[in-house]
N, C-alpha and C positions, 0 to 999 in steps of 0.2 A: 300186413299191418300197416295203418296209416298214421299220420302226424297226431292226430286227435288222440289216439290211444296212448301213444308214448307221452303225450303232453297230460293226460288224465293220471298216468300212472306217476309221474314226476310231482304232480299236485297233491296227490295222495301220499307220496313219500315226505313231503315237505309242507304238511297242512297248516303249520302255524305262520306261514308267510302269505297272508291275504293279499297284500298289495304287490306282489312281485316276488318272484324266486331269484336271488342273485346267483351267479355263476360259481363264486366262492367267495366266503367272508370268515374273517378270524373268529376265533374264540377267545374273548377277553373276559376274566374272572378277577376276583378280589386280590389274587396273589399279584398279578401284573399291577394293579392299582397300589398295592404295598410297596412294591419294589421301586415303582417310579416316584411315589411319595418318599422313600428313603433316599432317592437320589435327590429330589427338590429340596429336602431338609437339609442335605450336605452342602447345597449350592454347587457341588460339582457336576454341572450338567452338560459340559462340553466334552472336549476330547481327552480329559484327563480325569480318572476317577476308577475306583475299585471294580465298578461292575464290567469295564472293558477287558481287564485281566481275567476276570471270573468267567466271561462268556467265552473268551478264547480257550480257556482250560475245559469249559464244559463241551465246546464243539469237538476239540481234538479227542476228549474222552469218548464221547459218543460215537464218532466217526472210526475211531482206532487209528487215528493219524498222530504223527509225532507232534506237530505243530499247528497251529492255527492263527491266522491273522485277520482281525475284524476290520471290515471297511464299511463305506457309506452305502454301497449298493453292489448288485452282482456284476453290473457292466464294469465298474472299477475294479472289481476283483479279477475279472478276465483280463482287463487291459494291463494291470499291473503284473499278473502272473507272465502274460506274454513278454512284457518288457524286462522281466527279471530274468527270463529265459533267453534274452539277447535276441528277441525278434526285432528285425531293424528295417529301417526304410529301404524300400527297394526289393525285400524278400517276398515270400509267398507262405501263406498257411493254408494248409488242408483243413475244410469243415464241411459242413452239409448245407444244403440250401433250405430244406425243411427245418426252420428254427425261427426264433425270436431275431429281430433285427439287430439287436446288442451284440450276438455272437460275432457278426461280421464288423460291426461298427468298432468293436474293441481291436480286432485285427487292423481295421484302417487307422486308428489312432496312433499304431506303431508305425505307420506309413507303409505297412505290408498289404498286399492283396490277397484276398480268399480264392481258393481254389475249391469248387463245389463237387462233392462225391455223393453219389445217391445213397439212399437208405434202404434198409430191408423193410418189407411189407409187414412183418409181424412186430418187430421192435419199435419200427418208425425211427430208429436211429442209425447211425451210419453203418453201412455195409462192410464188412471186412473184405468180401469178395470184390466188391466194386473198388475199394481202396487198393487191394493189392493189383487188379487189373491196370488201374490207372498207373501206379508206380512202375510195374513191369514194362507198360507201353511208354511211358513218357519221361522216366527219371533214370539216373545213374549216380554212383557215388564216385565223388572227386575229392581227393584229399580229406577224406573222412567225412564230408558233407553231401547231402541228398541235393542233387541239382536237377532242375527241370530242364530237360534236354530241348524243348520247345523254345522256352523262353530265355534259357541260360541263367534263371535266376536260383537262388538258394531257397530249399522248401525248409523252412526253419522251425516249424511246429505243425502239430496236428490237434485239431480242437473238435472231438466228438462230442455230440450233445444228447443227454439222456431225456427223450422227449416225452413230455407230461409225466415224467418220474418212472418211466418204463426203461429197464436196464437195457443198453445196447450190449453187444457182444465185445466188450470191453477188453477182455483179455486177449481175444484175438487180434484186436486192433493194436493193442500195444506190443503184442508180439511182432506183428508185422513192421510197426513203426520203430522198434528196436533194431530190426535187421536192417532198416534203411537209414538208421541215424537220425530219426526224427523224434523229438521230445513231445510227449503227450500232455496237454491239459484237457481235462475233463470239464465240459461244461454241465455240471451238476446243479445248475440253478434250480431246478424244479424237482431235484432228487433226494432231499434231505429225508433219511428213513428208508431208502431203497437200497437193497443188496442184491449181489450177483455172486453165486457160488460162495455164499456166506459172508463176502466182504463187502464193506459199505462202498457205494459209488463215490467217487472223488478220490479214492485213495489207491487206484490202480495206476494212475499215470505219474508223471513228475510232479503234477500238482493239480488240484481240482478246486472248483468255485462253487459256491452256493448263494443263492438270492434269499433274502427276508422281506421282500417287498409285502405290502399289505395283503395282497392276493395269494401268497404262499401259505403252506400248512402252518407254519409259525412265522411271525413277523417281529421286526424290530421298528416297524412302522415304515422304514426303508431298510438299508443294511444289507450286508454281504460278508462273505469270508472266504479266504484262500486256506486250503488244507495242503500239507505236504509232508512227507517223511524225511526231507533234506533239510537239516537244520541251518545249513549256510544259506540256502534257498530262502528260508523263512526269514532269516536275520536280515537279507538283501530287501526283501518284500516290506518288512517291517520299517526298515529305514527310509525306503522310497515313499512310503504311504504317510510317513510323518514328516514330509517336507525335505527329507535327507538332512535333517538336524544333527549335529554332532552331539554327544552327550556333554554337557557342562552344566554347572549349577546356575550360571545366569547368562552367559554369552550366547548370541544367536549366530552361530556359524553353521553354513549349509555346504556340504562338499561336493554336491553335484545337483543337478535338476532332479527335483522331487515333487511329490503331489499331496496336496492336503485332502487325503482320502481317508482320514480316521473316522472310526464310528464313535458317535458321541455317547458319553456315558449315559445319557438318559434313554438312548435307544437300546443301549446294551442292558440297562435295568429291565426294560420291556422284554427283550429276548431271553434273559436268563429265567424269568418266569415261564416263558413259552417253551424253552428247552425242558423245563421240569415236567411239563405234561406232554411232550411230543409223543411219546409211546402211547399214551391214551388218545391222542388225536389220530394218530395213525389206526390203532384199532377201530375207533368209529369209522374212519374212512374205508377201511377194508370190509367192515360190516355193510356199509352202503354199496360197495362195489359188488358184493355177494348177491344184494338185493338186486340190483341191475342186471348181474348175469343170469339170475334166474328168471327174470322178466323177459330178457331177449333170447334165451336159449331156444326158444319155439318159434323165433321168428326168422326172417331172412336178413335182418340187420346183425353185423358182427359188433358184439361188444369186446373191445380189445381187452385182453387178459394177458397177465404175466406168462412169460415162457418157462419152460423146464430151468431149474437152477437159478431162477429169479424171484426176488420178492419184491414187489413194487409197492411204493406208497400210496398209489391212486390218487396223486395230487388232482388231476382232473380226468375225471372219467371220459371215455371216448367211444364213440360210436361209429360204424362205417356203413354207410348206404352203398346200395347196387349201382346208383347212379348219380350224376351232378344234379339232375333235375329233382330227383327225390330229396336231395339233401337239401337244395335250394327251397322246396316247398316246406320242409320242416322248419328252416330258418324263418322263413315268413311268418308262418303260423304261431311258432313259439314267441317270436317278438310281439306278435298282436296280443298275447296272452301273458306278455311280462315275464316270459321264462328267460331267465339268464343263460343263454347258450352262445357259442361262438364257433365259427369255421376254423379251419388251420389258417395259419399266417400265410400271406401271399410269400411265394417262394422267393428266397433272396435274390436268387440270379436274374430275377424278372424286375427287380427294382432298379430305377434309374441309375443309382450310383455305383451298382454291382453287375450291369446288364452286359457289360465287355468282359467280365473275369471268366477264366478258365472253367469249364465244367465238363462233366460226362454226359450221358444220355438223360439223367434224371427221370427215367421211366417210372420208378416207383414213387418218387416224390410227387410227380405229376399226378399219378393215379390216386395217391392218398389225399393230396391237397382238394382235389375234386370231390371227395367222398366222405372225409371225416368230420365230426362235430363233436365239440366238448359240451357236455350237459352238466346241471347243477350238481357239485361236488362237495358242498360244505359238510363238516362233520357234526354240526350241532346236534341235530336229532336223529342222526343214522343210527 
């Protein structure tokens, strides 16, 4: 099968897009307009208002987490989760190189350095086998902390990322990290509505984070959230994200360094409406994924599918070519036809600011990075 055949199928799947097909666009209805107008009418459009409390309750309920804290974006959610779990300057955090740059940036904001662990070929998420191999070879427990024997630094957290909404083997990762005294923060920025073994992603570790950027399944325009089953941790995150201001009817006293990471009420209003339709959006996206799967099943191109015990949201549908050359040709021809596709991110360990960080072989990450492409995934006409 050549690129033209794939492009033709995509055009038939999205016939209403005559001037180009985007990679992913949100669905905005009259409900969003109603809630936002209610917010405007109230004049509480900034960081105080009922929609913020409502959206936190809705996220917790949907994910099955005890608590949720809404913030301005997914990056700030990951940063504050790391800081609240006491990731400090000069320490190290295990993560994966096949990820969006925000994953490593949030680690760096804490003054810590990422350690890059390889991914599994099927999930495209952190490999439990690679993680265990790295720890067995390079780490030891000292005073109830995990210490990197090579650097002498504390490994203070692990951040696996659920790539494109496909569940990683998160239960195995959490089990390994528990044995090695390492807290787990799930980067579930792309995984709202995805489940593993019947449990929502983001709720396996000590904390999980979501993104509600405009290109996600549901959006607040921007927006993010931290979820956790630890009420004390949630209280700390809420305090730090509201500039560490102590409760008082009129005094402005701040008891530590905090951050203005609060989600504005107007963004929360938009997100509340989106959350009410999330299951419908995911159903549409899964229907689209089934169409793609049927189309690609008779070809040599691998359409990425969910594994056993997984239920993916198919945020971005993903295909894997046999070679880098075939992938590049598809990218060129798709762009010429104004088809919204994208290759995988540049691997984080190859970026200038992270090129000297510790890593394992990255064999699978390199293989995938050269071959995978995301194809149009909007739920609108699926």
